[in-house]
N, CA, C, O and CB atoms as a CASP TS submission, in Angstrom:
PFRMAT TS
TARGET T0000
AUTHOR 0000-0000-0000
METHOD Language model
MODEL 1
PARENT N/A
ATOM      1  N   MET     1     -32.915  17.384  16.583  1.00  0.00           N
ATOM      2  CA  MET     1     -34.194  18.053  16.409  1.00  0.00           C
ATOM      3  C   MET     1     -34.098  19.480  16.942  1.00  0.00           C
ATOM      4  O   MET     1     -33.163  19.819  17.668  1.00  0.00           O
ATOM      5  CB  MET     1     -35.324  17.275  17.122  1.00  0.00           C
ATOM      6  N   PRO     2     -35.060  20.299  16.579  1.00  0.00           N
ATOM      7  CA  PRO     2     -35.002  21.705  16.963  1.00  0.00           C
ATOM      8  C   PRO     2     -35.099  21.945  18.464  1.00  0.00           C
ATOM      9  O   PRO     2     -34.640  22.979  18.950  1.00  0.00           O
ATOM     10  CB  PRO     2     -36.093  22.446  16.283  1.00  0.00           C
ATOM     11  N   ASN     3     -35.680  21.019  19.200  1.00  0.00           N
ATOM     12  CA  ASN     3     -35.849  21.229  20.633  1.00  0.00           C
ATOM     13  C   ASN     3     -34.610  20.840  21.427  1.00  0.00           C
ATOM     14  O   ASN     3     -34.612  20.954  22.653  1.00  0.00           O
ATOM     15  CB  ASN     3     -37.037  20.447  21.131  1.00  0.00           C
ATOM     16  N   GLY     4     -33.571  20.389  20.774  1.00  0.00           N
ATOM     17  CA  GLY     4     -32.363  19.994  21.475  1.00  0.00           C
ATOM     18  C   GLY     4     -32.536  18.643  22.125  1.00  0.00           C
ATOM     19  O   GLY     4     -33.197  17.763  21.574  1.00  0.00           O
ATOM     20  N   ASP     5     -31.954  18.472  23.279  1.00  0.00           N
ATOM     21  CA  ASP     5     -32.007  17.187  23.981  1.00  0.00           C
ATOM     22  C   ASP     5     -33.186  17.088  24.934  1.00  0.00           C
ATOM     23  O   ASP     5     -33.372  16.044  25.560  1.00  0.00           O
ATOM     24  CB  ASP     5     -30.726  16.962  24.744  1.00  0.00           C
ATOM     25  N   LYS     6     -33.982  18.129  25.065  1.00  0.00           N
ATOM     26  CA  LYS     6     -35.088  18.117  26.031  1.00  0.00           C
ATOM     27  C   LYS     6     -36.188  17.140  25.636  1.00  0.00           C
ATOM     28  O   LYS     6     -36.631  16.329  26.449  1.00  0.00           O
ATOM     29  CB  LYS     6     -35.674  19.512  26.172  1.00  0.00           C
ATOM     30  N   LEU     7     -36.620  17.221  24.394  1.00  0.00           N
ATOM     31  CA  LEU     7     -37.719  16.369  23.935  1.00  0.00           C
ATOM     32  C   LEU     7     -37.268  15.556  22.729  1.00  0.00           C
ATOM     33  O   LEU     7     -36.718  16.093  21.767  1.00  0.00           O
ATOM     34  CB  LEU     7     -38.968  17.216  23.582  1.00  0.00           C
ATOM     35  N   LYS     8     -37.508  14.275  22.799  1.00  0.00           N
ATOM     36  CA  LYS     8     -37.201  13.409  21.663  1.00  0.00           C
ATOM     37  C   LYS     8     -38.503  12.802  21.171  1.00  0.00           C
ATOM     38  O   LYS     8     -39.166  12.073  21.909  1.00  0.00           O
ATOM     39  CB  LYS     8     -36.170  12.296  22.048  1.00  0.00           C
ATOM     40  N   PRO     9     -38.877  13.098  19.917  1.00  0.00           N
ATOM     41  CA  PRO     9     -40.111  12.507  19.387  1.00  0.00           C
ATOM     42  C   PRO     9     -40.018  10.981  19.365  1.00  0.00           C
ATOM     43  O   PRO     9     -38.985  10.412  19.012  1.00  0.00           O
ATOM     44  CB  PRO     9     -40.398  13.042  17.970  1.00  0.00           C
ATOM     45  N   LYS    10     -41.115  10.335  19.746  1.00  0.00           N
ATOM     46  CA  LYS    10     -41.100   8.886  19.872  1.00  0.00           C
ATOM     47  C   LYS    10     -41.734   8.187  18.676  1.00  0.00           C
ATOM     48  O   LYS    10     -41.431   7.026  18.401  1.00  0.00           O
ATOM     49  CB  LYS    10     -41.809   8.475  21.131  1.00  0.00           C
ATOM     50  N   ASN    11     -42.613   8.891  17.963  1.00  0.00           N
ATOM     51  CA  ASN    11     -43.240   8.251  16.813  1.00  0.00           C
ATOM     52  C   ASN    11     -43.318   9.263  15.660  1.00  0.00           C
ATOM     53  O   ASN    11     -42.900  10.413  15.791  1.00  0.00           O
ATOM     54  CB  ASN    11     -44.662   7.710  17.180  1.00  0.00           C
ATOM     55  N   THR    12     -43.859   8.804  14.544  1.00  0.00           N
ATOM     56  CA  THR    12     -43.924   9.633  13.340  1.00  0.00           C
ATOM     57  C   THR    12     -44.765  10.880  13.567  1.00  0.00           C
ATOM     58  O   THR    12     -44.415  11.957  13.084  1.00  0.00           O
ATOM     59  CB  THR    12     -44.491   8.831  12.176  1.00  0.00           C
ATOM     60  N   ARG    13     -45.860  10.749  14.290  1.00  0.00           N
ATOM     61  CA  ARG    13     -46.742  11.903  14.547  1.00  0.00           C
ATOM     62  C   ARG    13     -45.990  12.996  15.304  1.00  0.00           C
ATOM     63  O   ARG    13     -46.087  14.175  14.964  1.00  0.00           O
ATOM     64  CB  ARG    13     -47.995  11.465  15.351  1.00  0.00           C
ATOM     65  N   GLU    14     -45.244  12.597  16.328  1.00  0.00           N
ATOM     66  CA  GLU    14     -44.490  13.580  17.102  1.00  0.00           C
ATOM     67  C   GLU    14     -43.370  14.217  16.277  1.00  0.00           C
ATOM     68  O   GLU    14     -43.054  15.392  16.460  1.00  0.00           O
ATOM     69  CB  GLU    14     -43.908  12.926  18.350  1.00  0.00           C
ATOM     70  N   HIS    15     -42.774  13.445  15.375  1.00  0.00           N
ATOM     71  CA  HIS    15     -41.758  13.994  14.478  1.00  0.00           C
ATOM     72  C   HIS    15     -42.380  15.062  13.571  1.00  0.00           C
ATOM     73  O   HIS    15     -41.811  16.137  13.384  1.00  0.00           O
ATOM     74  CB  HIS    15     -41.114  12.867  13.628  1.00  0.00           C
ATOM     75  N   ILE    16     -43.539  14.756  13.019  1.00  0.00           N
ATOM     76  CA  ILE    16     -44.210  15.705  12.120  1.00  0.00           C
ATOM     77  C   ILE    16     -44.590  16.973  12.874  1.00  0.00           C
ATOM     78  O   ILE    16     -44.398  18.074  12.357  1.00  0.00           O
ATOM     79  CB  ILE    16     -45.467  15.065  11.487  1.00  0.00           C
ATOM     80  N   ILE    17     -45.121  16.841  14.077  1.00  0.00           N
ATOM     81  CA  ILE    17     -45.496  18.011  14.878  1.00  0.00           C
ATOM     82  C   ILE    17     -44.255  18.843  15.212  1.00  0.00           C
ATOM     83  O   ILE    17     -44.298  20.072  15.170  1.00  0.00           O
ATOM     84  CB  ILE    17     -46.219  17.574  16.179  1.00  0.00           C
ATOM     85  N   SER    18     -43.167  18.176  15.539  1.00  0.00           N
ATOM     86  CA  SER    18     -41.931  18.877  15.863  1.00  0.00           C
ATOM     87  C   SER    18     -41.398  19.635  14.645  1.00  0.00           C
ATOM     88  O   SER    18     -40.983  20.788  14.762  1.00  0.00           O
ATOM     89  CB  SER    18     -40.876  17.888  16.377  1.00  0.00           C
ATOM     90  N   LEU    19     -41.410  18.991  13.484  1.00  0.00           N
ATOM     91  CA  LEU    19     -40.950  19.649  12.253  1.00  0.00           C
ATOM     92  C   LEU    19     -41.862  20.815  11.880  1.00  0.00           C
ATOM     93  O   LEU    19     -41.388  21.852  11.417  1.00  0.00           O
ATOM     94  CB  LEU    19     -40.889  18.638  11.093  1.00  0.00           C
ATOM     95  N   TYR    20     -43.172  20.646  12.081  1.00  0.00           N
ATOM     96  CA  TYR    20     -44.106  21.727  11.779  1.00  0.00           C
ATOM     97  C   TYR    20     -43.819  22.954  12.654  1.00  0.00           C
ATOM     98  O   TYR    20     -43.833  24.086  12.172  1.00  0.00           O
ATOM     99  CB  TYR    20     -45.559  21.252  11.984  1.00  0.00           C
ATOM    100  N   GLY    21     -43.561  22.714  13.935  1.00  0.00           N
ATOM    101  CA  GLY    21     -43.221  23.820  14.833  1.00  0.00           C
ATOM    102  C   GLY    21     -41.912  24.472  14.454  1.00  0.00           C
ATOM    103  O   GLY    21     -41.770  25.692  14.537  1.00  0.00           O
ATOM    104  N   TYR    22     -40.945  23.655  14.033  1.00  0.00           N
ATOM    105  CA  TYR    22     -39.647  24.183  13.615  1.00  0.00           C
ATOM    106  C   TYR    22     -39.805  25.059  12.377  1.00  0.00           C
ATOM    107  O   TYR    22     -39.240  26.151  12.312  1.00  0.00           O
ATOM    108  CB  TYR    22     -38.657  23.034  13.336  1.00  0.00           C
ATOM    109  N   ILE    23     -40.575  24.585  11.391  1.00  0.00           N
ATOM    110  CA  ILE    23     -40.804  25.351  10.159  1.00  0.00           C
ATOM    111  C   ILE    23     -41.570  26.633  10.453  1.00  0.00           C
ATOM    112  O   ILE    23     -41.268  27.675   9.870  1.00  0.00           O
ATOM    113  CB  ILE    23     -41.572  24.503   9.130  1.00  0.00           C
ATOM    114  N   THR    24     -42.548  26.579  11.342  1.00  0.00           N
ATOM    115  CA  THR    24     -43.294  27.781  11.731  1.00  0.00           C
ATOM    116  C   THR    24     -42.351  28.800  12.366  1.00  0.00           C
ATOM    117  O   THR    24     -42.442  29.994  12.078  1.00  0.00           O
ATOM    118  CB  THR    24     -44.441  27.423  12.714  1.00  0.00           C
ATOM    119  N   GLY    25     -41.461  28.343  13.214  1.00  0.00           N
ATOM    120  CA  GLY    25     -40.474  29.240  13.823  1.00  0.00           C
ATOM    121  C   GLY    25     -39.555  29.852  12.791  1.00  0.00           C
ATOM    122  O   GLY    25     -39.221  31.033  12.882  1.00  0.00           O
ATOM    123  N   LEU    26     -39.134  29.056  11.795  1.00  0.00           N
ATOM    124  CA  LEU    26     -38.282  29.588  10.726  1.00  0.00           C
ATOM    125  C   LEU    26     -39.013  30.646   9.912  1.00  0.00           C
ATOM    126  O   LEU    26     -38.417  31.654   9.532  1.00  0.00           O
ATOM    127  CB  LEU    26     -37.809  28.459   9.807  1.00  0.00           C
ATOM    128  N   LYS    27     -40.296  30.430   9.641  1.00  0.00           N
ATOM    129  CA  LYS    27     -41.077  31.417   8.895  1.00  0.00           C
ATOM    130  C   LYS    27     -41.138  32.735   9.652  1.00  0.00           C
ATOM    131  O   LYS    27     -41.042  33.803   9.047  1.00  0.00           O
ATOM    132  CB  LYS    27     -42.496  30.895   8.627  1.00  0.00           C
ATOM    133  N   LYS    28     -41.296  32.669  10.969  1.00  0.00           N
ATOM    134  CA  LYS    28     -41.329  33.892  11.772  1.00  0.00           C
ATOM    135  C   LYS    28     -39.977  34.596  11.726  1.00  0.00           C
ATOM    136  O   LYS    28     -39.911  35.822  11.641  1.00  0.00           O
ATOM    137  CB  LYS    28     -41.717  33.576  13.230  1.00  0.00           C
ATOM    138  N   ASP    29     -38.891  33.809  11.781  1.00  0.00           N
ATOM    139  CA  ASP    29     -37.559  34.399  11.707  1.00  0.00           C
ATOM    140  C   ASP    29     -37.327  35.063  10.354  1.00  0.00           C
ATOM    141  O   ASP    29     -36.743  36.144  10.286  1.00  0.00           O
ATOM    142  CB  ASP    29     -36.491  33.334  11.959  1.00  0.00           C
ATOM    143  N   VAL    30     -37.782  34.424   9.277  1.00  0.00           N
ATOM    144  CA  VAL    30     -37.612  34.987   7.943  1.00  0.00           C
ATOM    145  C   VAL    30     -38.405  36.289   7.813  1.00  0.00           C
ATOM    146  O   VAL    30     -37.910  37.256   7.235  1.00  0.00           O
ATOM    147  CB  VAL    30     -38.056  33.975   6.867  1.00  0.00           C
ATOM    148  N   GLN    31     -39.615  36.323   8.338  1.00  0.00           N
ATOM    149  CA  GLN    31     -40.420  37.542   8.288  1.00  0.00           C
ATOM    150  C   GLN    31     -39.740  38.658   9.071  1.00  0.00           C
ATOM    151  O   GLN    31     -39.716  39.808   8.633  1.00  0.00           O
ATOM    152  CB  GLN    31     -41.835  37.284   8.841  1.00  0.00           C
ATOM    153  N   HIS    32     -39.184  38.309  10.243  1.00  0.00           N
ATOM    154  CA  HIS    32     -38.490  39.294  11.061  1.00  0.00           C
ATOM    155  C   HIS    32     -37.268  39.839  10.325  1.00  0.00           C
ATOM    156  O   HIS    32     -37.013  41.043  10.347  1.00  0.00           O
ATOM    157  CB  HIS    32     -38.073  38.679  12.405  1.00  0.00           C
ATOM    158  N   MET    33     -36.514  38.953   9.673  1.00  0.00           N
ATOM    159  CA  MET    33     -35.345  39.386   8.908  1.00  0.00           C
ATOM    160  C   MET    33     -35.769  40.250   7.728  1.00  0.00           C
ATOM    161  O   MET    33     -35.098  41.232   7.413  1.00  0.00           O
ATOM    162  CB  MET    33     -34.540  38.173   8.416  1.00  0.00           C
ATOM    163  N   HIS    34     -36.873  39.900   7.072  1.00  0.00           N
ATOM    164  CA  HIS    34     -37.363  40.680   5.937  1.00  0.00           C
ATOM    165  C   HIS    34     -37.691  42.101   6.374  1.00  0.00           C
ATOM    166  O   HIS    34     -37.346  43.059   5.682  1.00  0.00           O
ATOM    167  CB  HIS    34     -38.603  40.013   5.313  1.00  0.00           C
ATOM    168  N   ASN    35     -38.352  42.242   7.512  1.00  0.00           N
ATOM    169  CA  ASN    35     -38.680  43.581   8.009  1.00  0.00           C
ATOM    170  C   ASN    35     -37.416  44.364   8.336  1.00  0.00           C
ATOM    171  O   ASN    35     -37.340  45.558   8.045  1.00  0.00           O
ATOM    172  CB  ASN    35     -39.577  43.489   9.252  1.00  0.00           C
ATOM    173  N   GLY    36     -36.431  43.717   8.931  1.00  0.00           N
ATOM    174  CA  GLY    36     -35.169  44.387   9.249  1.00  0.00           C
ATOM    175  C   GLY    36     -34.433  44.837   8.010  1.00  0.00           C
ATOM    176  O   GLY    36     -33.889  45.940   7.971  1.00  0.00           O
ATOM    177  N   ILE    37     -34.410  43.992   6.996  1.00  0.00           N
ATOM    178  CA  ILE    37     -33.735  44.335   5.736  1.00  0.00           C
ATOM    179  C   ILE    37     -34.472  45.470   5.042  1.00  0.00           C
ATOM    180  O   ILE    37     -33.839  46.352   4.461  1.00  0.00           O
ATOM    181  CB  ILE    37     -33.647  43.103   4.801  1.00  0.00           C
ATOM    182  N   HIS    38     -35.799  45.462   5.093  1.00  0.00           N
ATOM    183  CA  HIS    38     -36.589  46.535   4.474  1.00  0.00           C
ATOM    184  C   HIS    38     -36.302  47.870   5.161  1.00  0.00           C
ATOM    185  O   HIS    38     -36.149  48.891   4.490  1.00  0.00           O
ATOM    186  CB  HIS    38     -38.105  46.210   4.544  1.00  0.00           C
ATOM    187  N   ASP    39     -36.228  47.869   6.483  1.00  0.00           N
ATOM    188  CA  ASP    39     -35.905  49.099   7.219  1.00  0.00           C
ATOM    189  C   ASP    39     -34.492  49.567   6.903  1.00  0.00           C
ATOM    190  O   ASP    39     -34.251  50.767   6.771  1.00  0.00           O
ATOM    191  CB  ASP    39     -36.057  48.880   8.732  1.00  0.00           C
ATOM    192  N   LEU    40     -33.563  48.638   6.780  1.00  0.00           N
ATOM    193  CA  LEU    40     -32.189  48.982   6.460  1.00  0.00           C
ATOM    194  C   LEU    40     -32.096  49.588   5.061  1.00  0.00           C
ATOM    195  O   LEU    40     -31.306  50.502   4.828  1.00  0.00           O
ATOM    196  CB  LEU    40     -31.292  47.746   6.568  1.00  0.00           C
ATOM    197  N   GLY    41     -32.906  49.077   4.133  1.00  0.00           N
ATOM    198  CA  GLY    41     -32.920  49.631   2.779  1.00  0.00           C
ATOM    199  C   GLY    41     -33.333  51.093   2.778  1.00  0.00           C
ATOM    200  O   GLY    41     -32.774  51.890   2.025  1.00  0.00           O
ATOM    201  N   GLY    42     -34.301  51.459   3.608  1.00  0.00           N
ATOM    202  CA  GLY    42     -34.723  52.861   3.705  1.00  0.00           C
ATOM    203  C   GLY    42     -33.602  53.744   4.220  1.00  0.00           C
ATOM    204  O   GLY    42     -33.424  54.866   3.746  1.00  0.00           O
ATOM    205  N   LYS    43     -32.840  53.241   5.192  1.00  0.00           N
ATOM    206  CA  LYS    43     -31.722  54.018   5.725  1.00  0.00           C
ATOM    207  C   LYS    43     -30.627  54.181   4.686  1.00  0.00           C
ATOM    208  O   LYS    43     -30.016  55.246   4.587  1.00  0.00           O
ATOM    209  CB  LYS    43     -31.157  53.353   6.980  1.00  0.00           C
ATOM    210  N   ILE    44     -30.377  53.141   3.914  1.00  0.00           N
ATOM    211  CA  ILE    44     -29.360  53.216   2.869  1.00  0.00           C
ATOM    212  C   ILE    44     -29.790  54.221   1.797  1.00  0.00           C
ATOM    213  O   ILE    44     -28.955  54.964   1.279  1.00  0.00           O
ATOM    214  CB  ILE    44     -29.116  51.819   2.240  1.00  0.00           C
ATOM    215  N   ASP    45     -31.075  54.252   1.462  1.00  0.00           N
ATOM    216  CA  ASP    45     -31.567  55.235   0.500  1.00  0.00           C
ATOM    217  C   ASP    45     -31.343  56.651   0.999  1.00  0.00           C
ATOM    218  O   ASP    45     -30.960  57.522   0.218  1.00  0.00           O
ATOM    219  CB  ASP    45     -33.048  55.010   0.218  1.00  0.00           C
ATOM    220  N   LYS    46     -31.572  56.901   2.278  1.00  0.00           N
ATOM    221  CA  LYS    46     -31.347  58.238   2.840  1.00  0.00           C
ATOM    222  C   LYS    46     -29.872  58.618   2.745  1.00  0.00           C
ATOM    223  O   LYS    46     -29.539  59.739   2.361  1.00  0.00           O
ATOM    224  CB  LYS    46     -31.819  58.297   4.310  1.00  0.00           C
ATOM    225  N   ILE    47     -28.993  57.685   3.095  1.00  0.00           N
ATOM    226  CA  ILE    47     -27.554  57.951   3.014  1.00  0.00           C
ATOM    227  C   ILE    47     -27.159  58.235   1.566  1.00  0.00           C
ATOM    228  O   ILE    47     -26.348  59.124   1.307  1.00  0.00           O
ATOM    229  CB  ILE    47     -26.738  56.752   3.573  1.00  0.00           C
ATOM    230  N   TYR    48     -27.725  57.490   0.627  1.00  0.00           N
ATOM    231  CA  TYR    48     -27.435  57.690  -0.787  1.00  0.00           C
ATOM    232  C   TYR    48     -27.835  59.098  -1.231  1.00  0.00           C
ATOM    233  O   TYR    48     -27.064  59.767  -1.920  1.00  0.00           O
ATOM    234  CB  TYR    48     -28.161  56.638  -1.635  1.00  0.00           C
ATOM    235  N   TRP    49     -29.008  59.549  -0.854  1.00  0.00           N
ATOM    236  CA  TRP    49     -29.466  60.880  -1.270  1.00  0.00           C
ATOM    237  C   TRP    49     -28.647  61.985  -0.619  1.00  0.00           C
ATOM    238  O   TRP    49     -28.379  63.005  -1.254  1.00  0.00           O
ATOM    239  CB  TRP    49     -30.942  61.064  -0.930  1.00  0.00           C
ATOM    240  N   VAL    50     -28.245  61.805   0.633  1.00  0.00           N
ATOM    241  CA  VAL    50     -27.383  62.799   1.285  1.00  0.00           C
ATOM    242  C   VAL    50     -26.042  62.868   0.569  1.00  0.00           C
ATOM    243  O   VAL    50     -25.527  63.959   0.324  1.00  0.00           O
ATOM    244  CB  VAL    50     -27.178  62.457   2.784  1.00  0.00           C
ATOM    245  N   LEU    51     -25.477  61.723   0.235  1.00  0.00           N
ATOM    246  CA  LEU    51     -24.210  61.685  -0.488  1.00  0.00           C
ATOM    247  C   LEU    51     -24.345  62.331  -1.861  1.00  0.00           C
ATOM    248  O   LEU    51     -23.467  63.088  -2.278  1.00  0.00           O
ATOM    249  CB  LEU    51     -23.719  60.244  -0.630  1.00  0.00           C
ATOM    250  N   LEU    52     -25.422  62.044  -2.558  1.00  0.00           N
ATOM    251  CA  LEU    52     -25.646  62.628  -3.872  1.00  0.00           C
ATOM    252  C   LEU    52     -25.806  64.144  -3.793  1.00  0.00           C
ATOM    253  O   LEU    52     -25.264  64.864  -4.632  1.00  0.00           O
ATOM    254  CB  LEU    52     -26.874  62.008  -4.518  1.00  0.00           C
ATOM    255  N   ALA    53     -26.537  64.636  -2.804  1.00  0.00           N
ATOM    256  CA  ALA    53     -26.715  66.078  -2.632  1.00  0.00           C
ATOM    257  C   ALA    53     -25.388  66.751  -2.292  1.00  0.00           C
ATOM    258  O   ALA    53     -25.112  67.851  -2.770  1.00  0.00           O
ATOM    259  CB  ALA    53     -27.753  66.365  -1.534  1.00  0.00           C
ATOM    260  N   THR    54     -24.570  66.104  -1.475  1.00  0.00           N
ATOM    261  CA  THR    54     -23.265  66.664  -1.111  1.00  0.00           C
ATOM    262  C   THR    54     -22.352  66.763  -2.322  1.00  0.00           C
ATOM    263  O   THR    54     -21.700  67.787  -2.525  1.00  0.00           O
ATOM    264  CB  THR    54     -22.601  65.814  -0.026  1.00  0.00           C
ATOM    265  N   VAL    55     -22.302  65.721  -3.118  1.00  0.00           N
ATOM    266  CA  VAL    55     -21.479  65.733  -4.325  1.00  0.00           C
ATOM    267  C   VAL    55     -21.986  66.806  -5.294  1.00  0.00           C
ATOM    268  O   VAL    55     -21.188  67.505  -5.918  1.00  0.00           O
ATOM    269  CB  VAL    55     -21.484  64.339  -5.004  1.00  0.00           C
ATOM    270  N   GLY    56     -23.289  66.934  -5.417  1.00  0.00           N
ATOM    271  CA  GLY    56     -23.844  67.966  -6.292  1.00  0.00           C
ATOM    272  C   GLY    56     -23.501  69.364  -5.812  1.00  0.00           C
ATOM    273  O   GLY    56     -23.177  70.233  -6.622  1.00  0.00           O
ATOM    274  N   ALA    57     -23.567  69.596  -4.501  1.00  0.00           N
ATOM    275  CA  ALA    57     -23.230  70.912  -3.954  1.00  0.00           C
ATOM    276  C   ALA    57     -21.752  71.234  -4.176  1.00  0.00           C
ATOM    277  O   ALA    57     -21.412  72.361  -4.536  1.00  0.00           O
ATOM    278  CB  ALA    57     -23.564  70.971  -2.453  1.00  0.00           C
ATOM    279  N   VAL    58     -20.892  70.273  -3.968  1.00  0.00           N
ATOM    280  CA  VAL    58     -19.460  70.483  -4.199  1.00  0.00           C
ATOM    281  C   VAL    58     -19.198  70.767  -5.672  1.00  0.00           C
ATOM    282  O   VAL    58     -18.393  71.637  -6.003  1.00  0.00           O
ATOM    283  CB  VAL    58     -18.646  69.254  -3.739  1.00  0.00           C
ATOM    284  N   ALA    59     -19.865  70.046  -6.549  1.00  0.00           N
ATOM    285  CA  ALA    59     -19.696  70.281  -7.990  1.00  0.00           C
ATOM    286  C   ALA    59     -20.144  71.686  -8.366  1.00  0.00           C
ATOM    287  O   ALA    59     -19.490  72.341  -9.178  1.00  0.00           O
ATOM    288  CB  ALA    59     -20.485  69.241  -8.805  1.00  0.00           C
ATOM    289  N   LEU    60     -21.250  72.163  -7.791  1.00  0.00           N
ATOM    290  CA  LEU    60     -21.705  73.528  -8.074  1.00  0.00           C
ATOM    291  C   LEU    60     -20.714  74.573  -7.569  1.00  0.00           C
ATOM    292  O   LEU    60     -20.485  75.582  -8.237  1.00  0.00           O
ATOM    293  CB  LEU    60     -23.073  73.767  -7.443  1.00  0.00           C
ATOM    294  N   VAL    61     -20.127  74.341  -6.400  1.00  0.00           N
ATOM    295  CA  VAL    61     -19.127  75.276  -5.871  1.00  0.00           C
ATOM    296  C   VAL    61     -17.914  75.332  -6.799  1.00  0.00           C
ATOM    297  O   VAL    61     -17.421  76.415  -7.116  1.00  0.00           O
ATOM    298  CB  VAL    61     -18.692  74.862  -4.439  1.00  0.00           C
ATOM    299  N   PHE    62     -17.438  74.176  -7.229  1.00  0.00           N
ATOM    300  CA  PHE    62     -16.300  74.166  -8.158  1.00  0.00           C
ATOM    301  C   PHE    62     -16.648  74.824  -9.482  1.00  0.00           C
ATOM    302  O   PHE    62     -15.821  75.540 -10.047  1.00  0.00           O
ATOM    303  CB  PHE    62     -15.828  72.736  -8.404  1.00  0.00           C
ATOM    304  N   LEU    63     -17.839  74.601  -9.985  1.00  0.00           N
ATOM    305  CA  LEU    63     -18.267  75.229 -11.234  1.00  0.00           C
ATOM    306  C   LEU    63     -18.337  76.738 -11.072  1.00  0.00           C
ATOM    307  O   LEU    63     -17.915  77.479 -11.960  1.00  0.00           O
ATOM    308  CB  LEU    63     -19.631  74.679 -11.679  1.00  0.00           C
ATOM    309  N   GLU    64     -18.864  77.197  -9.949  1.00  0.00           N
ATOM    310  CA  GLU    64     -18.939  78.638  -9.690  1.00  0.00           C
ATOM    311  C   GLU    64     -17.535  79.245  -9.628  1.00  0.00           C
ATOM    312  O   GLU    64     -17.299  80.307 -10.204  1.00  0.00           O
ATOM    313  CB  GLU    64     -19.701  78.913  -8.371  1.00  0.00           C
ATOM    314  N   ARG    65     -16.612  78.591  -8.944  1.00  0.00           N
ATOM    315  CA  ARG    65     -15.228  79.099  -8.860  1.00  0.00           C
ATOM    316  C   ARG    65     -14.571  79.120 -10.229  1.00  0.00           C
ATOM    317  O   ARG    65     -13.875  80.076 -10.572  1.00  0.00           O
ATOM    318  CB  ARG    65     -14.391  78.241  -7.894  1.00  0.00           C
ATOM    319  N   PHE    66     -14.786  78.085 -11.001  1.00  0.00           N
ATOM    320  CA  PHE    66     -14.206  78.011 -12.338  1.00  0.00           C
ATOM    321  C   PHE    66     -14.749  79.132 -13.219  1.00  0.00           C
ATOM    322  O   PHE    66     -13.987  79.780 -13.937  1.00  0.00           O
ATOM    323  CB  PHE    66     -14.494  76.642 -12.977  1.00  0.00           C
ATOM    324  N   ILE    67     -16.044  79.362 -13.171  1.00  0.00           N
ATOM    325  CA  ILE    67     -16.651  80.424 -13.979  1.00  0.00           C
ATOM    326  C   ILE    67     -16.161  81.791 -13.507  1.00  0.00           C
ATOM    327  O   ILE    67     -15.895  82.663 -14.334  1.00  0.00           O
ATOM    328  CB  ILE    67     -18.196  80.352 -13.907  1.00  0.00           C
ATOM    329  N   SER    68     -16.036  81.994 -12.199  1.00  0.00           N
ATOM    330  CA  SER    68     -15.572  83.289 -11.710  1.00  0.00           C
ATOM    331  C   SER    68     -14.114  83.533 -12.087  1.00  0.00           C
ATOM    332  O   SER    68     -13.740  84.669 -12.378  1.00  0.00           O
ATOM    333  CB  SER    68     -15.742  83.375 -10.195  1.00  0.00           C
ATOM    334  N   ILE    69     -13.291  82.502 -12.088  1.00  0.00           N
ATOM    335  CA  ILE    69     -11.896  82.654 -12.507  1.00  0.00           C
ATOM    336  C   ILE    69     -11.846  83.025 -13.980  1.00  0.00           C
ATOM    337  O   ILE    69     -11.081  83.909 -14.365  1.00  0.00           O
ATOM    338  CB  ILE    69     -11.091  81.356 -12.245  1.00  0.00           C
ATOM    339  N   LEU    70     -12.648  82.364 -14.812  1.00  0.00           N
ATOM    340  CA  LEU    70     -12.679  82.686 -16.245  1.00  0.00           C
ATOM    341  C   LEU    70     -13.217  84.091 -16.474  1.00  0.00           C
ATOM    342  O   LEU    70     -12.711  84.812 -17.334  1.00  0.00           O
ATOM    343  CB  LEU    70     -13.537  81.664 -17.011  1.00  0.00           C
ATOM    344  N   TRP    71     -14.226  84.486 -15.723  1.00  0.00           N
ATOM    345  CA  TRP    71     -14.872  85.788 -15.915  1.00  0.00           C
ATOM    346  C   TRP    71     -13.916  86.931 -15.592  1.00  0.00           C
ATOM    347  O   TRP    71     -13.853  87.921 -16.322  1.00  0.00           O
ATOM    348  CB  TRP    71     -16.128  85.894 -15.042  1.00  0.00           C
ATOM    349  N   TYR    72     -13.158  86.789 -14.473  1.00  0.00           N
ATOM    350  CA  TYR    72     -12.262  87.851 -14.062  1.00  0.00           C
ATOM    351  C   TYR    72     -10.938  87.837 -14.822  1.00  0.00           C
ATOM    352  O   TYR    72     -10.199  88.821 -14.781  1.00  0.00           O
ATOM    353  CB  TYR    72     -12.002  87.748 -12.590  1.00  0.00           C
ATOM    354  N   SER    73     -10.628  86.754 -15.506  1.00  0.00           N
ATOM    355  CA  SER    73      -9.393  86.699 -16.262  1.00  0.00           C
ATOM    356  C   SER    73      -9.559  87.235 -17.679  1.00  0.00           C
ATOM    357  O   SER    73      -8.575  87.357 -18.408  1.00  0.00           O
ATOM    358  CB  SER    73      -8.883  85.285 -16.307  1.00  0.00           C
ATOM    359  N   LEU    74     -10.774  87.555 -18.075  1.00  0.00           N
ATOM    360  CA  LEU    74     -10.989  88.111 -19.416  1.00  0.00           C
ATOM    361  C   LEU    74     -10.417  89.539 -19.477  1.00  0.00           C
ATOM    362  O   LEU    74     -10.519  90.285 -18.503  1.00  0.00           O
ATOM    363  CB  LEU    74     -12.516  88.109 -19.782  1.00  0.00           C
ATOM    364  N   PRO    75      -9.827  89.914 -20.598  1.00  0.00           N
ATOM    365  CA  PRO    75      -9.231  91.258 -20.696  1.00  0.00           C
ATOM    366  C   PRO    75     -10.254  92.363 -20.793  1.00  0.00           C
ATOM    367  O   PRO    75      -9.890  93.535 -20.880  1.00  0.00           O
ATOM    368  CB  PRO    75      -8.327  91.332 -21.886  1.00  0.00           C
TER
END
């Protein structure tokens, strides 16, 4: 049972109460995990946008260098 060896339910009523408490505890744990995952998703989105902006900036620098090389190589 969820309470370990401390409490042993003696009849059906005590078993049901024990299971109800166990399920209530699991629901709280699931809600806590859901909030943690939701917060983690926001952090991952921020990292994604920083990475995307960095790649875009590097691409613009390379494009600028490529255009300047072509521009100055014209006769």
